[in-house]
CHARMM-style PDB file with segment names, atoms N, HN, CA, C and O in Angstrom:
ATOM      1  N   UNK     1       5.428   9.165 -19.323  1.00  0.00      PROA
ATOM      2  CA  UNK     1       5.392   8.674 -17.910  1.00  0.00      PROA
ATOM      3  C   UNK     1       6.915   8.598 -17.224  1.00  0.00      PROA
ATOM      4  O   UNK     1       7.848   8.096 -17.852  1.00  0.00      PROA
ATOM      5  N   UNK     2       7.039   9.000 -16.230  1.00  0.00      PROA
ATOM      6  HN  UNK     2       6.281   9.407 -15.719  1.00  0.00      PROA
ATOM      7  CA  UNK     2       8.332   8.731 -15.268  1.00  0.00      PROA
ATOM      8  C   UNK     2       7.954   7.926 -14.157  1.00  0.00      PROA
ATOM      9  O   UNK     2       6.907   8.067 -13.524  1.00  0.00      PROA
ATOM     10  N   UNK     3       8.971   6.952 -13.907  1.00  0.00      PROA
ATOM     11  HN  UNK     3       9.821   6.838 -14.421  1.00  0.00      PROA
ATOM     12  CA  UNK     3       8.510   6.008 -12.703  1.00  0.00      PROA
ATOM     13  C   UNK     3       9.794   5.860 -11.977  1.00  0.00      PROA
ATOM     14  O   UNK     3      10.839   5.794 -12.623  1.00  0.00      PROA
ATOM     15  N   UNK     4       9.797   5.803 -10.660  1.00  0.00      PROA
ATOM     16  HN  UNK     4       8.948   5.857 -10.134  1.00  0.00      PROA
ATOM     17  CA  UNK     4      10.823   5.201  -9.758  1.00  0.00      PROA
ATOM     18  C   UNK     4      10.344   4.309  -8.898  1.00  0.00      PROA
ATOM     19  O   UNK     4       9.394   4.593  -8.168  1.00  0.00      PROA
ATOM     20  N   UNK     5      10.919   3.161  -8.875  1.00  0.00      PROA
ATOM     21  HN  UNK     5      11.691   2.929  -9.467  1.00  0.00      PROA
ATOM     22  CA  UNK     5      10.592   2.006  -8.003  1.00  0.00      PROA
ATOM     23  C   UNK     5      11.424   1.975  -6.702  1.00  0.00      PROA
ATOM     24  O   UNK     5      12.652   1.950  -6.784  1.00  0.00      PROA
ATOM     25  N   UNK     6      10.815   1.976  -5.533  1.00  0.00      PROA
ATOM     26  HN  UNK     6       9.817   1.997  -5.467  1.00  0.00      PROA
ATOM     27  CA  UNK     6      11.501   2.003  -4.331  1.00  0.00      PROA
ATOM     28  C   UNK     6      11.404   0.780  -3.454  1.00  0.00      PROA
ATOM     29  O   UNK     6      10.281   0.541  -3.011  1.00  0.00      PROA
ATOM     30  N   UNK     7      12.331   0.009  -3.147  1.00  0.00      PROA
ATOM     31  HN  UNK     7      13.244   0.203  -3.508  1.00  0.00      PROA
ATOM     32  CA  UNK     7      11.918  -1.141  -2.366  1.00  0.00      PROA
ATOM     33  C   UNK     7      13.218  -2.145  -2.252  1.00  0.00      PROA
ATOM     34  O   UNK     7      14.369  -1.787  -2.498  1.00  0.00      PROA
ATOM     35  N   UNK     8      12.858  -3.369  -1.864  1.00  0.00      PROA
ATOM     36  HN  UNK     8      11.922  -3.660  -1.664  1.00  0.00      PROA
ATOM     37  CA  UNK     8      13.935  -4.311  -1.860  1.00  0.00      PROA
ATOM     38  C   UNK     8      13.918  -5.240  -3.077  1.00  0.00      PROA
ATOM     39  O   UNK     8      12.918  -5.309  -3.792  1.00  0.00      PROA
ATOM     40  N   UNK     9      14.909  -5.880  -3.288  1.00  0.00      PROA
ATOM     41  HN  UNK     9      15.721  -5.824  -2.707  1.00  0.00      PROA
ATOM     42  CA  UNK     9      14.948  -6.934  -4.345  1.00  0.00      PROA
ATOM     43  C   UNK     9      15.534  -8.256  -4.025  1.00  0.00      PROA
ATOM     44  O   UNK     9      15.909  -8.495  -2.877  1.00  0.00      PROA
ATOM     45  N   UNK    10      15.630  -9.100  -4.947  1.00  0.00      PROA
ATOM     46  HN  UNK    10      15.325  -8.906  -5.879  1.00  0.00      PROA
ATOM     47  CA  UNK    10      16.299 -10.361  -4.594  1.00  0.00      PROA
ATOM     48  C   UNK    10      17.326 -10.642  -5.734  1.00  0.00      PROA
ATOM     49  O   UNK    10      17.360  -9.990  -6.778  1.00  0.00      PROA
ATOM     50  N   UNK    11      18.148 -11.664  -5.436  1.00  0.00      PROA
ATOM     51  HN  UNK    11      18.120 -12.194  -4.589  1.00  0.00      PROA
ATOM     52  CA  UNK    11      19.011 -12.106  -6.540  1.00  0.00      PROA
ATOM     53  C   UNK    11      18.925 -13.544  -6.620  1.00  0.00      PROA
ATOM     54  O   UNK    11      19.161 -14.302  -5.679  1.00  0.00      PROA
ATOM     55  N   UNK    12      18.555 -13.912  -7.861  1.00  0.00      PROA
ATOM     56  HN  UNK    12      18.363 -13.296  -8.625  1.00  0.00      PROA
ATOM     57  CA  UNK    12      18.505 -15.349  -8.197  1.00  0.00      PROA
ATOM     58  C   UNK    12      19.942 -15.845  -8.422  1.00  0.00      PROA
ATOM     59  O   UNK    12      20.632 -15.250  -9.250  1.00  0.00      PROA
ATOM     60  N   UNK    13      20.441 -16.885  -7.751  1.00  0.00      PROA
ATOM     61  HN  UNK    13      19.880 -17.368  -7.078  1.00  0.00      PROA
ATOM     62  CA  UNK    13      21.690 -17.533  -7.978  1.00  0.00      PROA
ATOM     63  C   UNK    13      21.619 -18.843  -8.595  1.00  0.00      PROA
ATOM     64  O   UNK    13      21.000 -19.756  -8.048  1.00  0.00      PROA
ATOM     65  N   UNK    14      22.230 -18.991  -9.728  1.00  0.00      PROA
ATOM     66  HN  UNK    14      22.732 -18.249 -10.173  1.00  0.00      PROA
ATOM     67  CA  UNK    14      22.306 -20.416 -10.288  1.00  0.00      PROA
ATOM     68  C   UNK    14      23.550 -21.017 -10.130  1.00  0.00      PROA
ATOM     69  O   UNK    14      24.443 -20.802 -10.951  1.00  0.00      PROA
ATOM     70  N   UNK    15      23.727 -21.807  -9.089  1.00  0.00      PROA
ATOM     71  HN  UNK    15      23.002 -21.982  -8.423  1.00  0.00      PROA
ATOM     72  CA  UNK    15      24.979 -22.363  -8.604  1.00  0.00      PROA
ATOM     73  C   UNK    15      25.671 -23.145  -9.712  1.00  0.00      PROA
ATOM     74  O   UNK    15      26.881 -23.064  -9.925  1.00  0.00      PROA
ATOM     75  N   UNK    16      24.774 -23.955 -10.448  1.00  0.00      PROA
ATOM     76  HN  UNK    16      23.791 -24.020 -10.275  1.00  0.00      PROA
ATOM     77  CA  UNK    16      25.471 -24.795 -11.548  1.00  0.00      PROA
ATOM     78  C   UNK    16      26.088 -24.027 -12.678  1.00  0.00      PROA
ATOM     79  O   UNK    16      27.011 -24.500 -13.342  1.00  0.00      PROA
ATOM     80  N   UNK    17      25.513 -22.694 -12.919  1.00  0.00      PROA
ATOM     81  HN  UNK    17      24.764 -22.309 -12.380  1.00  0.00      PROA
ATOM     82  CA  UNK    17      26.042 -21.964 -13.831  1.00  0.00      PROA
ATOM     83  C   UNK    17      27.080 -20.890 -13.397  1.00  0.00      PROA
ATOM     84  O   UNK    17      27.836 -20.318 -14.182  1.00  0.00      PROA
ATOM     85  N   UNK    18      27.028 -20.688 -12.081  1.00  0.00      PROA
ATOM     86  HN  UNK    18      26.414 -21.152 -11.443  1.00  0.00      PROA
ATOM     87  CA  UNK    18      27.908 -19.636 -11.460  1.00  0.00      PROA
ATOM     88  C   UNK    18      27.491 -18.167 -11.849  1.00  0.00      PROA
ATOM     89  O   UNK    18      28.328 -17.274 -11.986  1.00  0.00      PROA
ATOM     90  N   UNK    19      26.239 -17.995 -12.003  1.00  0.00      PROA
ATOM     91  HN  UNK    19      25.559 -18.720 -11.891  1.00  0.00      PROA
ATOM     92  CA  UNK    19      25.733 -16.582 -12.550  1.00  0.00      PROA
ATOM     93  C   UNK    19      24.681 -16.142 -11.494  1.00  0.00      PROA
ATOM     94  O   UNK    19      24.135 -16.991 -10.790  1.00  0.00      PROA
ATOM     95  N   UNK    20      24.415 -14.923 -11.389  1.00  0.00      PROA
ATOM     96  HN  UNK    20      24.858 -14.233 -11.961  1.00  0.00      PROA
ATOM     97  CA  UNK    20      23.465 -14.324 -10.502  1.00  0.00      PROA
ATOM     98  C   UNK    20      22.739 -13.216 -11.349  1.00  0.00      PROA
ATOM     99  O   UNK    20      23.355 -12.492 -12.130  1.00  0.00      PROA
ATOM    100  N   UNK    21      21.322 -13.133 -11.126  1.00  0.00      PROA
ATOM    101  HN  UNK    21      20.822 -13.722 -10.491  1.00  0.00      PROA
ATOM    102  CA  UNK    21      20.487 -12.228 -11.749  1.00  0.00      PROA
ATOM    103  C   UNK    21      19.637 -11.498 -10.867  1.00  0.00      PROA
ATOM    104  O   UNK    21      18.953 -12.099 -10.039  1.00  0.00      PROA
ATOM    105  N   UNK    22      19.614 -10.100 -10.981  1.00  0.00      PROA
ATOM    106  HN  UNK    22      20.170  -9.612 -11.654  1.00  0.00      PROA
ATOM    107  CA  UNK    22      18.909  -9.346 -10.043  1.00  0.00      PROA
ATOM    108  C   UNK    22      17.482  -9.458 -10.592  1.00  0.00      PROA
ATOM    109  O   UNK    22      17.244  -9.677 -11.780  1.00  0.00      PROA
ATOM    110  N   UNK    23      16.451  -9.273  -9.544  1.00  0.00      PROA
ATOM    111  HN  UNK    23      16.644  -9.094  -8.579  1.00  0.00      PROA
ATOM    112  CA  UNK    23      15.121  -9.350  -9.793  1.00  0.00      PROA
ATOM    113  C   UNK    23      14.166  -9.005  -8.553  1.00  0.00      PROA
ATOM    114  O   UNK    23      14.666  -8.560  -7.520  1.00  0.00      PROA
ATOM    115  N   UNK    24      12.988  -9.183  -8.648  1.00  0.00      PROA
ATOM    116  HN  UNK    24      12.581  -9.544  -9.487  1.00  0.00      PROA
ATOM    117  CA  UNK    24      12.074  -8.839  -7.610  1.00  0.00      PROA
ATOM    118  C   UNK    24      10.966  -7.851  -8.172  1.00  0.00      PROA
ATOM    119  O   UNK    24      11.190  -7.163  -9.168  1.00  0.00      PROA
ATOM    120  N   UNK    25       9.943  -7.820  -7.592  1.00  0.00      PROA
ATOM    121  HN  UNK    25       9.761  -8.380  -6.784  1.00  0.00      PROA
ATOM    122  CA  UNK    25       8.636  -7.064  -8.100  1.00  0.00      PROA
ATOM    123  C   UNK    25       9.067  -5.648  -8.493  1.00  0.00      PROA
ATOM    124  O   UNK    25       8.702  -5.192  -9.577  1.00  0.00      PROA
ATOM    125  N   UNK    26       9.873  -4.894  -7.606  1.00  0.00      PROA
ATOM    126  HN  UNK    26      10.169  -5.264  -6.726  1.00  0.00      PROA
ATOM    127  CA  UNK    26      10.034  -3.524  -7.878  1.00  0.00      PROA
ATOM    128  C   UNK    26      10.946  -3.305  -9.103  1.00  0.00      PROA
ATOM    129  O   UNK    26      10.641  -2.531 -10.010  1.00  0.00      PROA
ATOM    130  N   UNK    27      12.006  -3.984  -9.080  1.00  0.00      PROA
ATOM    131  HN  UNK    27      12.253  -4.613  -8.343  1.00  0.00      PROA
ATOM    132  CA  UNK    27      12.874  -3.856 -10.213  1.00  0.00      PROA
ATOM    133  C   UNK    27      12.281  -4.383 -11.564  1.00  0.00      PROA
ATOM    134  O   UNK    27      12.528  -3.815 -12.628  1.00  0.00      PROA
ATOM    135  N   UNK    28      11.461  -5.535 -11.472  1.00  0.00      PROA
ATOM    136  HN  UNK    28      11.261  -5.997 -10.608  1.00  0.00      PROA
ATOM    137  CA  UNK    28      10.822  -5.821 -12.733  1.00  0.00      PROA
ATOM    138  C   UNK    28       9.732  -4.829 -13.155  1.00  0.00      PROA
ATOM    139  O   UNK    28       9.529  -4.760 -14.368  1.00  0.00      PROA
ATOM    140  N   UNK    29       9.056  -4.111 -12.412  1.00  0.00      PROA
ATOM    141  HN  UNK    29       9.221  -4.167 -11.428  1.00  0.00      PROA
ATOM    142  CA  UNK    29       8.122  -3.189 -12.815  1.00  0.00      PROA
ATOM    143  C   UNK    29       8.847  -2.012 -13.408  1.00  0.00      PROA
ATOM    144  O   UNK    29       8.323  -1.442 -14.365  1.00  0.00      PROA
ATOM    145  N   UNK    30       9.931  -1.616 -12.963  1.00  0.00      PROA
ATOM    146  HN  UNK    30      10.356  -2.079 -12.186  1.00  0.00      PROA
ATOM    147  CA  UNK    30      10.736  -0.490 -13.651  1.00  0.00      PROA
ATOM    148  C   UNK    30      11.231  -0.790 -14.998  1.00  0.00      PROA
ATOM    149  O   UNK    30      11.228   0.036 -15.911  1.00  0.00      PROA
ATOM    150  N   UNK    31      11.720  -2.170 -15.110  1.00  0.00      PROA
ATOM    151  HN  UNK    31      11.723  -2.841 -14.368  1.00  0.00      PROA
ATOM    152  CA  UNK    31      12.170  -2.610 -16.470  1.00  0.00      PROA
ATOM    153  C   UNK    31      11.011  -2.708 -17.333  1.00  0.00      PROA
ATOM    154  O   UNK    31      11.092  -2.143 -18.424  1.00  0.00      PROA
ATOM    155  N   UNK    32       9.838  -3.390 -17.005  1.00  0.00      PROA
ATOM    156  HN  UNK    32       9.773  -3.849 -16.119  1.00  0.00      PROA
ATOM    157  CA  UNK    32       8.766  -3.400 -17.820  1.00  0.00      PROA
ATOM    158  C   UNK    32       8.167  -2.090 -18.302  1.00  0.00      PROA
ATOM    159  O   UNK    32       7.762  -1.949 -19.456  1.00  0.00      PROA
ATOM    160  N   UNK    33       8.126  -1.170 -17.413  1.00  0.00      PROA
ATOM    161  HN  UNK    33       8.455  -1.284 -16.475  1.00  0.00      PROA
ATOM    162  CA  UNK    33       7.719   0.196 -17.827  1.00  0.00      PROA
ATOM    163  C   UNK    33       8.569   0.878 -18.826  1.00  0.00      PROA
ATOM    164  O   UNK    33       8.057   1.599 -19.682  1.00  0.00      PROA
ATOM    165  N   UNK    34       9.919   0.671 -18.752  1.00  0.00      PROA
ATOM    166  HN  UNK    34      10.335   0.086 -18.056  1.00  0.00      PROA
ATOM    167  CA  UNK    34      10.710   1.385 -19.730  1.00  0.00      PROA
ATOM    168  C   UNK    34      10.610   0.567 -21.066  1.00  0.00      PROA
ATOM    169  O   UNK    34      10.653   1.135 -22.157  1.00  0.00      PROA
ATOM    170  N   UNK    35      10.483  -0.704 -20.942  1.00  0.00      PROA
ATOM    171  HN  UNK    35      10.448  -1.165 -20.055  1.00  0.00      PROA
ATOM    172  CA  UNK    35      10.291  -1.514 -22.289  1.00  0.00      PROA
ATOM    173  C   UNK    35       8.992  -1.244 -22.901  1.00  0.00      PROA
ATOM    174  O   UNK    35       8.827  -1.465 -24.101  1.00  0.00      PROA
ATOM    175  N   UNK    36       7.982  -0.744 -22.103  1.00  0.00      PROA
ATOM    176  HN  UNK    36       8.116  -0.564 -21.128  1.00  0.00      PROA
ATOM    177  CA  UNK    36       6.625  -0.323 -22.633  1.00  0.00      PROA
ATOM    178  C   UNK    36       6.608   1.044 -23.114  1.00  0.00      PROA
ATOM    179  O   UNK    36       5.521   1.473 -23.500  1.00  0.00      PROA
ATOM    180  N   UNK    37       7.603   1.790 -23.157  1.00  0.00      PROA
ATOM    181  HN  UNK    37       8.486   1.442 -22.843  1.00  0.00      PROA
ATOM    182  CA  UNK    37       7.681   3.104 -23.724  1.00  0.00      PROA
ATOM    183  C   UNK    37       7.745   4.288 -22.625  1.00  0.00      PROA
ATOM    184  O   UNK    37       7.606   5.453 -22.999  1.00  0.00      PROA
ATOM    185  N   UNK    38       7.942   3.997 -21.364  1.00  0.00      PROA
ATOM    186  HN  UNK    38       8.056   3.051 -21.061  1.00  0.00      PROA
ATOM    187  CA  UNK    38       7.971   5.078 -20.432  1.00  0.00      PROA
ATOM    188  C   UNK    38       9.278   5.955 -20.717  1.00  0.00      PROA
ATOM    189  O   UNK    38      10.327   5.456 -21.123  1.00  0.00      PROA
ATOM    190  N   UNK    39       9.101   7.302 -20.461  1.00  0.00      PROA
ATOM    191  HN  UNK    39       8.249   7.707 -20.131  1.00  0.00      PROA
ATOM    192  CA  UNK    39      10.105   8.212 -20.767  1.00  0.00      PROA
ATOM    193  C   UNK    39      11.336   7.955 -19.868  1.00  0.00      PROA
ATOM    194  O   UNK    39      12.457   8.084 -20.360  1.00  0.00      PROA
ATOM    195  N   UNK    40      11.191   7.622 -18.660  1.00  0.00      PROA
ATOM    196  HN  UNK    40      10.280   7.518 -18.260  1.00  0.00      PROA
ATOM    197  CA  UNK    40      12.238   7.538 -17.644  1.00  0.00      PROA
ATOM    198  C   UNK    40      11.870   6.665 -16.671  1.00  0.00      PROA
ATOM    199  O   UNK    40      10.725   6.737 -16.226  1.00  0.00      PROA
ATOM    200  N   UNK    41      12.719   5.762 -16.213  1.00  0.00      PROA
ATOM    201  HN  UNK    41      13.649   5.704 -16.575  1.00  0.00      PROA
ATOM    202  CA  UNK    41      12.506   4.712 -15.207  1.00  0.00      PROA
ATOM    203  C   UNK    41      13.717   4.556 -14.252  1.00  0.00      PROA
ATOM    204  O   UNK    41      14.836   4.694 -14.745  1.00  0.00      PROA
ATOM    205  N   UNK    42      13.604   4.300 -13.021  1.00  0.00      PROA
ATOM    206  HN  UNK    42      12.695   4.188 -12.621  1.00  0.00      PROA
ATOM    207  CA  UNK    42      14.647   3.968 -12.119  1.00  0.00      PROA
ATOM    208  C   UNK    42      14.269   3.112 -10.979  1.00  0.00      PROA
ATOM    209  O   UNK    42      13.091   2.977 -10.649  1.00  0.00      PROA
ATOM    210  N   UNK    43      15.296   2.504 -10.342  1.00  0.00      PROA
ATOM    211  HN  UNK    43      16.253   2.614 -10.610  1.00  0.00      PROA
ATOM    212  CA  UNK    43      15.078   1.715  -9.281  1.00  0.00      PROA
ATOM    213  C   UNK    43      16.042   2.124  -8.059  1.00  0.00      PROA
ATOM    214  O   UNK    43      17.232   2.359  -8.266  1.00  0.00      PROA
ATOM    215  N   UNK    44      15.533   2.190  -6.916  1.00  0.00      PROA
ATOM    216  HN  UNK    44      14.565   1.999  -6.748  1.00  0.00      PROA
ATOM    217  CA  UNK    44      16.290   2.632  -5.747  1.00  0.00      PROA
ATOM    218  C   UNK    44      16.029   1.646  -4.656  1.00  0.00      PROA
ATOM    219  O   UNK    44      14.892   1.554  -4.195  1.00  0.00      PROA
ATOM    220  N   UNK    45      17.034   0.884  -4.200  1.00  0.00      PROA
ATOM    221  HN  UNK    45      17.959   0.959  -4.575  1.00  0.00      PROA
ATOM    222  CA  UNK    45      16.669  -0.196  -3.312  1.00  0.00      PROA
ATOM    223  C   UNK    45      18.010  -0.742  -2.685  1.00  0.00      PROA
ATOM    224  O   UNK    45      19.074  -0.132  -2.795  1.00  0.00      PROA
ATOM    225  N   UNK    46      17.891  -1.775  -2.112  1.00  0.00      PROA
ATOM    226  HN  UNK    46      17.027  -2.270  -2.023  1.00  0.00      PROA
ATOM    227  CA  UNK    46      19.023  -2.481  -1.364  1.00  0.00      PROA
ATOM    228  C   UNK    46      18.977  -4.001  -1.512  1.00  0.00      PROA
ATOM    229  O   UNK    46      17.931  -4.651  -1.513  1.00  0.00      PROA
ATOM    230  N   UNK    47      20.056  -4.446  -1.623  1.00  0.00      PROA
ATOM    231  HN  UNK    47      20.905  -3.918  -1.623  1.00  0.00      PROA
ATOM    232  CA  UNK    47      20.155  -6.062  -1.713  1.00  0.00      PROA
ATOM    233  C   UNK    47      21.036  -6.402  -0.508  1.00  0.00      PROA
ATOM    234  O   UNK    47      22.096  -5.823  -0.272  1.00  0.00      PROA
ATOM    235  N   UNK    48      20.493  -7.430   0.270  1.00  0.00      PROA
ATOM    236  HN  UNK    48      19.632  -7.901   0.078  1.00  0.00      PROA
ATOM    237  CA  UNK    48      21.323  -7.827   1.530  1.00  0.00      PROA
ATOM    238  C   UNK    48      22.262  -8.841   1.161  1.00  0.00      PROA
ATOM    239  O   UNK    48      22.478  -9.018  -0.038  1.00  0.00      PROA
ATOM    240  N   UNK    49      22.912  -9.605   2.115  1.00  0.00      PROA
ATOM    241  HN  UNK    49      22.737  -9.461   3.088  1.00  0.00      PROA
ATOM    242  CA  UNK    49      23.817 -10.640   1.896  1.00  0.00      PROA
ATOM    243  C   UNK    49      23.165 -11.817   1.413  1.00  0.00      PROA
ATOM    244  OT1 UNK    49      23.821 -12.829   1.167  1.00  0.00      PROA
TER     245      UNK     49
END
């Protein structure tokens, strides 16, 4: 299986730790598919301010 997720995403910002993590449904699906054995996965999207 090959998969490309297209959409928007979010960034979780943990102010007390000073770190940011990308996330959101489209990105999470691409990562989960790759971890589940998909041949190729990609994400195409945008993150706003």
